TORROKE-588551 format. One line per 3 residues: number of its first residue (from 1); their letters; for each residue x, y, z of N, C-alpha, C, O. Coordinates in Angstrom, 3 decimals, decimal comma. Last residue first. Layout:
BEGIN
NUM = A = X Y Z X Y Z X Y Z X Y Z; ...
% end
This chain:
BEGIN
100 = GCR = -15,764 -17,891 25,238 -14,811 -18,910 25,940 -15,220 -19,199 27,266 -14,572 -19,987 27,955; -17,429 -16,272 24,191 -16,253 -15,842 24,116 -15,284 -16,781 24,954 -14,156 -16,416 25,283; -20,212 -16,933 23,969 -19,267 -17,522 22,985 -17,756 -17,306 23,123 -16,926 -17,907 22,441
97 = CPY = -22,410 -16,828 26,708 -21,222 -16,342 25,965 -20,307 -17,200 25,400 -19,678 -18,053 26,026; -25,647 -18,075 26,606 -24,495 -18,339 27,062 -23,237 -17,668 26,098 -23,132 -17,966 24,908; -28,455 -16,324 27,342 -27,711 -16,833 25,932 -26,530 -16,992 26,608 -26,226 -16,028 27,311
94 = IFE = -31,984 -16,594 28,774 -30,370 -16,421 28,869 -29,576 -17,080 27,545 -29,952 -18,057 26,896; -34,644 -14,483 29,169 -34,100 -15,401 28,098 -32,576 -15,320 28,590 -32,002 -14,248 28,780; -37,370 -14,170 31,021 -36,133 -13,918 30,988 -35,890 -14,759 30,096 -36,606 -15,751 29,967
91 = DSG = -40,284 -14,655 31,787 -40,203 -13,932 30,623 -38,672 -13,526 30,712 -38,559 -12,329 30,444; -39,665 -18,111 32,892 -40,634 -16,609 33,031 -40,155 -15,647 31,830 -39,583 -16,206 30,894; -38,567 -20,278 32,137 -39,960 -20,461 32,567 -40,572 -19,018 32,305 -41,620 -18,768 31,711
88 = NSD = -35,977 -19,685 31,785 -36,029 -20,289 32,854 -37,570 -20,293 33,232 -37,904 -20,307 34,416; -34,600 -20,639 28,431 -35,738 -19,620 28,913 -35,794 -20,129 30,553 -35,587 -21,343 30,551; -31,985 -19,741 26,254 -32,534 -20,673 27,003 -33,552 -19,768 27,818 -33,470 -18,544 27,915
85 = MES = -31,895 -19,301 22,568 -31,854 -18,663 24,070 -32,329 -19,745 24,959 -33,036 -20,635 24,487; -32,176 -19,790 20,234 -30,834 -20,275 20,826 -30,857 -19,873 22,005 -29,828 -20,033 22,661; -34,701 -18,744 19,602 -34,976 -20,396 19,958 -33,507 -20,691 20,435 -33,378 -21,755 21,041
82 = ISI = -34,193 -16,317 18,961 -34,719 -16,448 20,328 -34,768 -18,127 20,546 -34,871 -18,619 21,670; -30,885 -15,969 17,139 -32,569 -16,182 17,227 -33,021 -16,386 18,639 -32,159 -16,630 19,483; -28,632 -13,499 16,970 -29,282 -14,801 17,518 -30,605 -14,922 17,071 -31,307 -13,991 16,675
79 = EEF = -26,244 -11,809 15,158 -27,629 -11,897 15,441 -27,789 -13,337 15,851 -27,232 -14,259 15,256; -23,223 -10,502 16,703 -23,873 -11,519 15,692 -25,286 -11,747 16,100 -25,550 -11,874 17,296; -20,711 -8,178 16,694 -21,953 -8,783 17,014 -22,098 -9,843 16,041 -21,473 -10,088 15,009
76 = IIR = -18,669 -5,827 17,829 -18,643 -7,397 17,295 -19,801 -8,072 17,534 -19,929 -8,593 18,642; -17,288 -2,751 17,523 -18,222 -3,683 18,082 -18,578 -4,830 17,113 -18,733 -4,743 15,895; -14,374 -0,992 17,842 -15,145 -1,714 17,109 -16,055 -2,761 17,902 -15,602 -3,493 18,781
73 = RAS = -12,314 -0,012 19,530 -13,797 0,675 19,623 -14,743 -0,109 18,747 -15,943 0,112 18,910; -10,065 -1,101 19,188 -10,681 -1,329 20,728 -12,311 -1,062 20,467 -13,260 -1,653 20,981; -9,136 -0,071 16,477 -9,905 -1,328 16,833 -10,212 -1,854 18,104 -10,615 -3,014 18,183
70 = LAH = -8,827 2,839 17,623 -9,885 2,396 16,468 -10,260 0,995 16,641 -11,425 0,695 16,906; -6,640 2,200 19,199 -7,829 2,685 20,116 -9,060 2,856 18,680 -10,237 2,998 19,012; -4,708 1,348 17,616 -5,262 0,741 18,190 -6,484 1,108 18,759 -7,389 0,275 18,794
67 = LSE = -4,426 3,708 16,062 -5,051 2,422 15,211 -5,639 1,676 16,330 -6,815 1,318 16,269; -3,357 5,714 17,697 -4,873 5,842 17,122 -5,409 4,378 16,454 -6,592 4,047 16,377; -0,962 4,149 18,021 -1,964 4,357 19,429 -3,309 4,664 19,019 -4,299 4,200 19,585
64 = DYK = 0,161 4,732 15,676 0,009 3,297 16,364 -1,164 3,184 17,262 -2,074 2,356 17,243; 0,518 7,321 16,012 -0,331 6,653 14,605 -0,792 5,387 15,216 -1,975 5,047 15,252; 2,357 7,469 17,785 1,126 8,308 17,582 -0,093 7,825 16,932 -1,285 7,909 17,226
61 = QRS = 4,429 6,646 16,583 3,816 5,952 17,697 2,372 6,371 17,907 1,428 5,622 18,160; 4,937 7,987 14,289 4,433 6,777 14,141 3,947 5,967 15,432 3,273 4,937 15,407; 5,508 10,226 15,530 4,297 10,502 14,949 3,904 8,854 14,586 2,728 8,491 14,599
58 = AVD = 8,276 9,643 16,724 6,840 9,894 17,606 5,655 10,064 17,075 4,672 10,091 17,816; 9,697 8,502 14,741 9,362 7,456 15,764 8,042 8,200 16,502 7,017 7,592 16,810; 9,001 9,307 11,353 9,403 9,830 12,538 8,929 8,753 13,740 7,828 8,212 13,637
55 = RLT = 7,891 7,654 9,457 9,366 7,942 9,402 9,819 7,948 10,514 10,667 7,176 10,961; 5,411 7,500 9,232 5,669 6,249 9,736 7,626 6,444 9,614 8,431 5,516 9,683; 4,535 9,899 8,207 3,914 9,514 9,370 4,761 8,519 10,030 4,904 8,570 11,251
52 = EWA = 5,867 10,306 5,537 5,647 11,288 6,491 5,496 10,840 7,888 6,235 11,318 8,749; 4,706 7,799 4,475 5,832 7,843 4,725 6,032 8,936 5,762 6,367 8,558 6,885; 2,106 8,174 4,158 2,159 7,302 4,808 3,735 7,222 5,448 4,007 6,753 6,553
49 = DQI = 2,249 10,482 2,418 1,437 10,778 3,510 1,873 9,739 4,279 2,166 10,173 5,393; 3,372 9,105 -0,167 4,242 10,057 0,502 3,728 10,516 1,919 4,594 10,937 2,686; 1,154 7,314 -0,731 2,724 6,988 -0,176 3,370 7,743 0,406 3,996 7,418 1,415
46 = EIF = -0,299 9,500 -1,288 -0,814 8,597 -0,453 0,453 7,933 0,344 0,710 7,972 1,548; 0,834 10,625 -3,548 0,490 11,194 -2,918 0,471 10,494 -1,573 1,248 10,920 -0,719; 0,985 8,424 -5,407 2,054 8,744 -4,773 1,692 9,757 -3,645 2,432 9,639 -2,668
43 = KSP = -2,049 8,131 -5,997 -1,195 6,923 -5,149 -0,170 7,414 -4,716 0,040 7,094 -3,546; -2,283 10,295 -7,319 -3,057 10,496 -6,041 -2,718 9,040 -5,212 -3,047 8,850 -4,041; -0,677 10,031 -9,559 -0,622 10,938 -8,671 -0,984 10,978 -7,438 -0,338 11,503 -6,531
40 = HNE = -1,625 7,112 -10,705 -0,380 7,393 -9,880 -0,130 8,830 -9,362 0,814 8,839 -8,572; -4,266 7,111 -12,157 -4,154 7,123 -10,785 -2,707 7,460 -9,997 -2,672 7,976 -8,880; -3,398 7,047 -14,733 -4,014 8,154 -14,363 -3,868 8,202 -12,805 -3,412 9,196 -12,241
37 = SFV = -0,307 5,527 -16,190 -1,447 5,374 -15,376 -1,831 6,546 -14,886 -0,929 7,302 -14,524; 1,842 6,605 -17,509 0,960 5,655 -18,448 -0,325 5,493 -17,439 -1,408 5,321 -17,996; 4,234 7,525 -16,240 2,718 8,119 -16,752 2,116 7,876 -17,689 1,814 8,627 -18,616
34 = NKD = 6,134 7,074 -14,108 5,288 6,221 -14,886 4,028 7,147 -15,139 3,094 7,393 -14,376; 7,666 9,088 -13,283 8,484 7,922 -13,572 7,414 6,969 -14,323 7,846 6,131 -15,114; 6,417 11,233 -12,697 7,199 11,531 -13,573 8,066 10,200 -14,070 8,906 10,203 -14,970
31 = PHH = 4,987 10,280 -10,275 4,356 10,689 -11,874 5,095 10,949 -12,721 4,561 10,966 -13,830; 5,421 6,910 -8,761 6,041 8,272 -9,173 5,495 8,976 -10,637 5,537 8,459 -11,753; 5,383 4,706 -8,364 4,298 5,342 -8,627 4,498 6,564 -8,653 3,538 7,326 -8,544
28 = RLA = 7,684 3,142 -8,119 6,929 2,633 -8,830 5,671 3,533 -9,052 4,883 3,148 -9,916; 9,000 5,094 -6,404 9,266 5,018 -7,278 8,641 4,173 -8,613 8,944 4,393 -9,786; 7,506 4,809 -4,068 7,704 6,014 -4,445 7,836 5,829 -5,922 6,984 6,289 -6,681
25 = AMQ = 7,951 1,811 -3,612 6,563 2,280 -3,926 6,526 3,857 -4,723 5,795 4,122 -5,678; 10,586 1,772 -2,968 10,366 0,904 -3,985 8,861 1,493 -4,572 8,646 1,609 -5,778; 10,711 3,572 -0,509 11,532 3,842 -1,710 10,867 3,076 -3,007 10,635 3,740 -4,018
22 = YAL = 8,930 2,080 1,146 8,548 3,528 0,695 9,574 3,967 -0,327 9,173 4,858 -1,076; 10,706 -0,081 1,553 8,824 -0,067 0,935 8,721 1,106 0,696 8,215 1,219 -0,420; 12,683 1,205 2,757 12,912 0,143 1,717 11,461 0,455 0,911 11,294 1,108 -0,119
19 = KIE = 11,198 2,012 5,175 12,194 2,918 4,144 12,050 2,401 2,914 11,407 2,970 2,032; 10,329 -0,266 6,440 9,703 0,900 5,935 10,163 1,707 4,797 9,581 1,967 3,743; 12,977 -1,585 7,039 11,997 -2,263 6,172 10,906 -1,142 5,609 10,642 -1,138 4,407
16 = SFS = 14,231 0,250 8,592 14,756 0,187 7,433 13,818 -0,581 6,417 13,819 -0,331 5,211; 12,215 0,307 10,762 12,561 1,398 10,274 13,033 1,403 8,613 12,584 2,092 7,697; 10,831 -2,793 10,621 11,671 -2,112 11,136 11,493 -0,671 10,386 10,670 -0,559 9,477
13 = SSN = 7,092 -3,949 11,155 8,436 -3,669 10,267 9,504 -2,651 11,205 9,176 -1,958 12,167; 4,785 -4,278 12,585 6,070 -4,511 13,405 7,251 -4,449 12,575 8,340 -4,799 13,031; 2,871 -3,464 11,298 3,304 -2,464 12,080 4,323 -2,869 12,933 4,774 -2,167 13,838
10 = NVG = 3,922 -4,528 7,754 2,927 -4,283 8,697 3,494 -3,649 10,048 4,662 -3,269 9,956; 3,880 -2,954 4,318 4,350 -3,509 5,292 3,375 -3,741 6,508 2,223 -3,309 6,460; 2,713 -1,649 2,082 3,274 -2,834 1,897 3,872 -3,528 3,144 4,349 -4,654 3,000
7 = LVE = 2,187 1,115 2,340 3,421 0,870 1,846 3,570 -0,782 1,663 4,582 -1,175 1,082; -0,378 0,964 2,759 -0,159 1,664 1,757 1,166 1,677 1,142 1,445 2,027 -0,005; -0,524 -0,539 5,216 -1,066 -1,259 4,009 -0,476 -0,529 2,867 -0,040 -1,222 1,948
4 = YKN = 0,415 1,706 6,652 1,172 0,311 6,791 0,796 -0,599 5,473 1,626 -1,238 4,827; -1,778 3,272 6,715 -0,698 3,822 6,094 0,482 2,688 6,033 1,452 2,904 5,306; -4,747 1,537 5,767 -4,115 2,216 6,471 -2,411 2,236 6,220 -1,849 1,325 5,611
1 = M = -8,067 1,823 3,913 -6,391 1,490 4,095 -5,372 2,092 4,829 -5,084 3,248 4,517
% end
């Protein structure tokens, strides 16, 4: 889960939207405010960490760049069978690109 998802906002949210989401999440998951759930201390720490990164313009920009770099490195593939490929009569097979 990325830091935007932790706060329930998206990466195009304004500072004020992120701040409001942080305040609401921090209040909801603060260990002193909600003692009935065991996962709240770790959830609160996760919320605090997200806020620390997203509240500062420079650290948010650096985080956004790292997210973009991660998404660019994802390899998307699909298995195809040999029957889906075209053969030119030799040992070569051709598969048309599905990207458009």
